[in-house]
N, C-alpha and C positions, 0 to 999 in steps of 0.2 A: 569474202562472201561467204566461204564456208564458217569462217570465225564468226561472222554477224548470225548465221545460221545456229551455230551451237550456242550462242549465248540467248537466242531466242528461244531454243529447245530447253535450256536450262531454267530460263525464266518462266517457260511455260509449265514445267515440271514443279516448280516452286508455288506456281499460281495454283496448280492442281491440288497440290499438297495445302497450301491455305485453305482453298475452298472445302476441302475434305475436313480440315480441322473445324471451320465454321459450322459445317452441318452437324458433328458429332460433339462439338464442344459446348460447354455450359457456362454461360456468362452469367453471373449473379450481380444484379442490380442492388446496391446498397442503399437503404432507405433509412428516412427519419420520421417522426411523427410531425404531422400538421395538424394542430388543433385549433378549431373556430370556437370563441369563447362568446363571440356576439356577431349577429342578430340571435335571438333564441330560435329561429327557424332552421338556423344552419349550424347549431350547436353540435360539437362531436368532433372525433379524431379520424384522421384519414392518413394514408401513405402518400409520401412523396420522394422522388429520388433526389440523392444527393448529387450535386453538380462536381465534376473532376476538377475543378479549378477553385480558386479562392480560398478563404479559410472557414470551413465549417467549425461551428463551437462544440466540438466533440465534448461528451459530459454536461454540457450546459444546455440551456435553452433560452430562446429570445422572445420576447413579445412585441407586437407591434400592429399597426393600423394600415389597411390595404388601400392603395391607391390604382386606378385604372386610368391612364391617361387619355386624354380625348385627341390628342395627337400623336404621332410616332409611336402607335399601339405595338408595333413589333419591334421598337427599340433599335434599329438598324442604324440610325443616324443620332448624330448627338442632339442631347435636348437643349443645347445651347442655342441652337438654330430656330427653336419655337419657343424660346423664352421660358422654359418649363424649368421649375426647382423643386426637388422632393425633401429638401432640408428641413428637419423637424424644428418647431418653434420650441423655446426654453420650456421646459415642464411637461412636454407633450411625448407622447409614445414614439418611437421610431418608426419610419414609414418604410414600408414593403410596398414596392412596385410591381404589379402585374402586367405583364407583356405577353404577346401571342407568338408562338412559334412560328418560323417560317421567315424566308428571305436572307437571312444572314446566320452566319456561327452563333452558337449560344454563348460562347465567352465573349463575342463584341456587344451583344445584346447586354450583358452583365457589367461591361465594362461602360457602356455609355449610360446605364442607371447609376453606375457608382459616382461617376463625375458630375452626375445631377445631385447627388448629396443623399441618396436613399441607404438605406442599412441593410437591407436584402431584396433578392429578386425571388418571384415566382413566374415561372414560365407555363403558359397554358397550353397544353398539347392540342394539335390541331387534327389528330387522328385518334380514333377510337381502338387502342392498343395498351398492350402491357406497358408499364413504365419501363423508360431506358436512361441509361446514363448520360447525362450531357458530357461529353468530352471535349478536349481542346482541338482546335483544327490543326489541318496538316501545316508544317513549319514553314513559315515565309517569313520575309522581313517586315511585313506589316503586322501579322498577328504577334510576332515577338516582342513588339513594343508594348503592348499590352496584358499579354497573358500573366507575365510574371508579376503585375502590378495590381492584379485583382485581389482585393482583400476582404470583401464582403461574401457571405454565403449565397448560395443559389439553390432553387429546389423546382423540379419537374411536377406539374399536378398533371391529373387525368382530364381529359376533355370534357365530360359531362360535369364532372365538378366544378372545374373552371367556370362552364357556362352558368351555374347557379351563383357563384361568387359574382360574376358580371352582373347578373340580373339584379341580386341584392344592392350592389354599388351604384346600379341605374335608377334604383326606387330610393334613393337617397338615404338607406341605411348605413349606419356606422358598423365597418367590418374589422373587428379586433380578432387576432390570431397569435397562436404560440408555435415557434419552430423549435421541436425539442429533439436535441441529439443525445440526450444521457442513455438510452439505450442502443444506441447505435452500436455499440462496441459492447461485446460481453465483460462482466466484470465479475468472475466468480471467486478469485481468492486474492491473496496478496502477491502473486507473481503474474507478470504479464509476459507472454510468448509473441514474439515478433519475427518477421523476416522480410528481408529486403531482397527483391529480384533486381539484379544490377547487371552492370558490363564493364569490363576493363576499357572499352574502345573510347578514347577520347577524341575522335573525329568523326562523331556522328551528328553533330548540329546542336541546335538548341536544346534539345532534351538531354543530349549527353553533358553539355554544359551545366545544366539545371543539377543533374544527378551529381557531377563531380562536385560542385559548390555545396550541396547538400551534405555529402559525405564529410566535407573538410568542417563545416559547421556543427554538425550533429555528432561529431567524433567525442567530445569532452562530455557531453550529457550522456552518451551511450555508455562509456567506459564508467562512469560514475554509478549507472543503473546496473552495469554487468559486474563491477566489482562488489557491490553491494549485495548482490543476490536478488535484486528486484526484478531482474529481467532475464529472460532466455531469448538471446538474439541467434538468428541462424541465416548467413547469406546465401543466395541462389544466383544461377545464372542460367538464363534460356540459352537452349542449342536447338538447332533444328537438324533434320537427316536429308541427305541428298536422295531424290528419287532413284531406284535401283537402276534404272535404265540409264542414267546418267553419271554411274559412279566412277566411271573410266575416263570421262572427260576431262579436258584441262582446266576448265573452269571448276568442275566440283572436286577436283583433286587440291586446287589452290586454296578453296575454302573450306575444306573439310579435313578432318582426321578419322583414323580407324576406317579408312576405305569408305568413306562417305556417311558415317553413322553420326557423327558431331559435326555442325557446320556453323558458320556465321557470316552475316553478309561482308561484303568486300568493304573495309573502311573508307576509302575513298571513291567507292563506287566506280574503281577504274581497275580492270583486269589484270592491264597491261603494266603498271608501275605502283610503287609505293607499298604497304602493307597489304597482306592479303588474310581472307576470312579466318584460315588455319591458324595465323600468329594471334588472332583474338581468341580462338578458342583454347589455344594452350596456354595462353595468359589467364583465361577464366578459369582453367582447370589448375593452374597454379596456386591461384588466390583461393580456391576452394580447398585446396591441400594444406595451404598456410592456416587456413582457418581449423581443418582437421587436426593438423599437429599441435596448433596453439590450445585447442581444447582437450586434447590428452594431456596436456601440461597443466591443465586447470587455468589456463590464462587465454580464454575465447577472445577476450577484448584486443589482444595484440594483432588481429585482423585490421581493426580499423588504423592501427599504426601503420601497417604494411600498404594498405591500399591508398591512404593519403601520401605515404612516402614515395610510391610508386609513381602516383599522377604528378608529384611536384619532380622527381628526379629522373624520371623514364618517360616523357612525352614522346608522342609519335610526331610531332613537329619536329624535334631536334634529333629524329633518327635514333632515340635510344629505347625504343619499346622493344626490348630484347631480353635474351635470358642472360646474359652479361650484367645488364644493370639491375635487373631482377635479384641476381644473386647477392650483389654489393647490398642491397635494400634487407634481404634476408639475414645476411652475416651481420649487418649493423643493428638488428633486433634480437641477436642472439638465438635466432630460431635454428632448428637442425635441418640442414639442407639436404642431407642423405635421405631423412625420411620424408622430406617432402618431393623428393624425385623419385623416392619408390611408391610414394602415394601416387603420383602422376602417372605412372607405367608407361608403356610403349605407344606413342601416337601414331606410328606406321604400322602397329600390329593390325591382321584382320580378324578382330576379335572385340567384344564390348569391352569398354572401360567401366569397371564398377561406380566410380565416382560420377561420372556424366551421365551414366544409365539412370542412376537414382536421380539426378536432378532432371531427366526428361520424364521420368514417372510423377515427381513432384509438380510437374506443370500442370497435371490433369487435377481439376478440382475436387474437394472432398469435403463433404458436410456441407456447411453453409458458404463455403468458399469457393467461388467459379474458376474456370481455368485462367491459367497466367498467360495472357497472349499479347500485352503490350509492356515495354520498358519505361521508364521504371515502374515497378507495383510493389506497394507496402501493404503488408498484410498482418493486423494486429487481433491476436486472438481469435484467429481463422476469419478475420473478417477483412475484406480488402478495403484499404483505406482510399478517400475520395477527398480530393482537394489539392491545395497548393503543397509541393514537395519543399517545405521550409521548415526551419529546426522549430520555431515556435510552435507552428500548425502540427507538426506531427509529434511534439512533446504533448501536445494537448491531447492527441487521439491516443497514445500510449497512456497517460496519466488516467484517462477516462476508463481504462482496462483493469485498474487495480479495485479490490472490493473497498467499500467505504471505511475509512480510518485506519487503513494499511499503507497509503500513500508514502512514497519517500518524501524526503524535504525539497528534493528540487522540485516535484509537483506542486508544492505549496508556496512557491516563491511568487512576488508579485507580478513578475513577468507572465505567469502562467494561468494564475486564477487569482480572484478577489477573496479575501478572507472576510467572509460575513460574521464571524465573531466580533469584527470592530466595531460593528455598526448595533449598538444597544446591546451587546453581547448574543447577539443572534435571537434575542427573545427567550434565551434560557436561564436557568436558576445560576444565581452567582452568590457568593460572601465575600463582598468588597473589602470587608475589614482583614480577612484571611487570604484574599486574593485567589479564590477557588472560584471556579467556573465549569458549570456542566458542558459548555459549548464547545465542541470539537469541530474545527475546520477539517473539511474534506475536499477534494477536488470537485464533486458534484454538490457542493454545498455544505452547511453546517448539519449536524445532529446535535440533539440535547441528550448527553449521557451522564448520569452521576458519575464523578470522578474518582480515581483511586489515588490517593495522595499520602505520602510518608508512610506507606505500608497499612493506610485505613481506607477501607472501602465505603463510600459513601452510596445510600440508597434512597431512591424516590422516582418520581415521573421524569425527572431531569428540566422540567420546564418551570414548574412553581415551588418543587420541594426536593431537596436532597438532604438526607442526616446521615452523619458518620456514625459507624456499626461496627459491631467486632471489638476486641482487645486492642488498646491502644487509642480508641478513639477520642479519648479525653486530652491526647496529644495535641489535635488538631481542632484548635479554636475552641477548646474546652468541650467538644462534642455538641457543639451550638446550644450549650446549657449556660444557666447564669452562674456567675462568679464573680466575688468581690473581695477586697482587701481592705482592711482597717487596722490601724495601730498595730502593724505587723502581723496581723491574722488574716489568713484566707480562708474563706469557705466556698465550696463548689457543689452546685446541683448534679454534676457529671458522675454517674458511677461506672468505673472501669472493668465491667462484668459482661461486656459482649452486648449488654441492651441498648437500645437506641432512646430509652425513656429518660428523662430529667426528672431527677427528685429532689426536693429541697432538703438540706441536711438538718438533723436534729437542732432545734432551736430556731428553725425557720419556717414558713409556710408562703406558698404561693404556686406558681405554674412550673418553675423550675427551669422555664426556658428564659422569660421576659424579667422575672423578678422573684426574689425570695426576700418576704419582710421578717424582720426580726419578732419573735414570740415574746411577750412581756410575761414571763412566768409568774412573776411577782402579784401583777395585776389580774391574772387568771387563776390565782390561789393553787397552784398545782404543785409546788414546792415549798419549802421553808414555812412551814404552816405550824410548828410547835409553839407553845406559849412564849417561851424565850428567845425566840428567832427572829432575826431583823432581816429583811429581804432586800435587796438590791439589783435591780435589772441591769444587765451588761448585754453588748452587741453579740448575739449567737449563744447567750446562757445567762446566767445569774450569779449572784454572790450572797451566802447566807452567813450570817455571824450570829454569836449568842452573847447575851448579856452576862456582864460581870466575867467571872471567871470560869464560865461554860465553854465546852469545847462542843462544836457542830459535827455530827457524823451523818455525811451524806447519803450513805447506804441506808439508814433507818429513819433520815429527816426527822433528827431528834438533837436536843442537847444534853451534854452530860456533864458531870464536874471534872474539871481537869485533874483535882486531886485523887478523885474516884479513879478515873483514867489513868493516872501515875501507879495507884496501888494495884490496880488491875494489871497493869504493865510490869510492875515489879513482880507481882505473885505469878504471872506469866513466865517471867524469866527464872524464879527459884524453881518451879515447877519443870521448866525446861532442863535446867541444871541437875535436879534431882533425877528425872526420868534419864538422862544421859548417865548420870553416875551408877544407876541401878543397871542401866544396859551394859556399862563397861564392867562391872562387878561381876553379873552374871557371865559375860562372857569370858572374864578371867577364870572365874571358878570351874568352867567347863574345860577351858584348857588345862587346869591344875589336875583335875580329876582325869582326864584322857592321858597326860603324861604319867600320873601315880599308876593307872591301872596297868601301863605298857611297862613300867618298871617292875611290877609285881609279877606279870606274866613272864618276863625274861628270868627272874629269879627262880621261881617256880620250876621252869623248864630246866634250868641247869642243875638243880637239886635232884630231880626226877632222873636226868641222863645218867645219873651215877649209879642208879639200881635198876634201870630196864632201858632197853634199846627204843628209841622213839622212831616214829615212821620215816622222819627225814634223814635217820642215821644208816648208813649203808652197813649190811650183815659181813662179817669178818670171817672168810672159809676157814673151815676146821681142818688143817692139813695133819692134824696129828691124828684123827680119827681114820684119814685116807691111809696115813703109812701103815696104821695098824692093820688093815684091813688086808 
């Protein structure tokens, strides 16, 4: 009886704590845009709340036609029972089914509508209140059968707005709408920051199984993104604290460490056998320290290896969920076990653990992110993810967080998005002959930007026109200018001077882009006009010859006698030789004169030195005079 009372008091303490958190907590409803395109009277954008199941098309949008069924309007029963199908006819827009809130779980409504062939579900609220998040029901065998198989998106609409939609449909109007998730996740730059609130407990039912499967499936993609520097991932673990009045109770001691500061629920919900909550807290702490130590060695992605290996090698069912098994995994991954133990600290100390204290502080919502109150929780660029926790769905959400044109290759694979550039080149400019296109595929769709190819920047609007510019532009498809080769001669209208203009070369005329036509210089009488000249047009030029023994001088456009030319050439050679000899003679005379003068100067100095001392000669001391003195 005493044990039962203690359990009740502990349960009551946790309930009071939970109620207190609900009062002061801040739960943020993640929204997407719901836009009506027809009828005209309802055109406009409205908010809708994203369901926490199914697969929202993060980064994309979906157009469809709304249908409000005449029977089973709450969607709580199978539509097959009413002979209703929502499958779209070939070529028609997808069908969005509007159902009323109430009488059954949100997820069950969506499941029934999905089975009837619809592409999306809109739930009309039955209460005038702010939008709420449609969450999955409490775990039970029946709900587990369909929750993980829901693949279509869903959204909750305000009651007043829903009534307007119903009225338009009752009037026989066609109701076309767009669900838009492109701005559901912020996308400010080329790196996405995301975090996963998880748990090492593998015996907590359906949600734990879903979480474990997701970590295993997503590991490869996560490590590719992290190793490439595209993402910054951080794991987190939720902990609770035991109310002060119960810290010395047996139950609190078995579920908590550090004297009730950090607690986790009993894995088997049985305080008398199996693993305790404190075992889960200690392993959560170990996994946090594995991440911190791996991050210090610039290998944060090793966390994924440890967590998946621990799940496989150390399950609770096999009684291997312990430190001994964890140490084996740590050693196999080459991690520093001493640093990990140092990071974990003493779980029996009556003091705060810095690592777990930081986790408790992080549970409180900041900015656009609400409080973390449920497991698992995924946060992408500080926005809580809504939808199925599956590799493809989560990867879409992460990829939608990249700035356009900065997405890694994994985000542009066919499994994640559709390459819009494959259909009519996305409506962008392209040069098929040079295989150059302005279409760039991004996760959110295509953008038309003039490309940078082979060191050459193209400029233009990207849609109808792009032209090579700058140095080297003629190397790329000849700068988009005309060029042609005949008989081994090539002419081009491209000028490699940084300009984007195309100018026909001398001897041609035209626009320089599509064509340049040969100019007939002979016919236009621009050259070869002397009386003795005979003109013949050639491609890109002309040939001018002179009659008899005359020679054509192109610079003067005239003909002269070859003899005269030869005489002139001979006299020119003679004059050249004479001038050369004169220069050589003058130079020799100057050298002779210089050497003669130098010789005469040396002779004169020698003669004069015999009769008088020169400045350059040192005076000889007169010792005889000194002796006489």
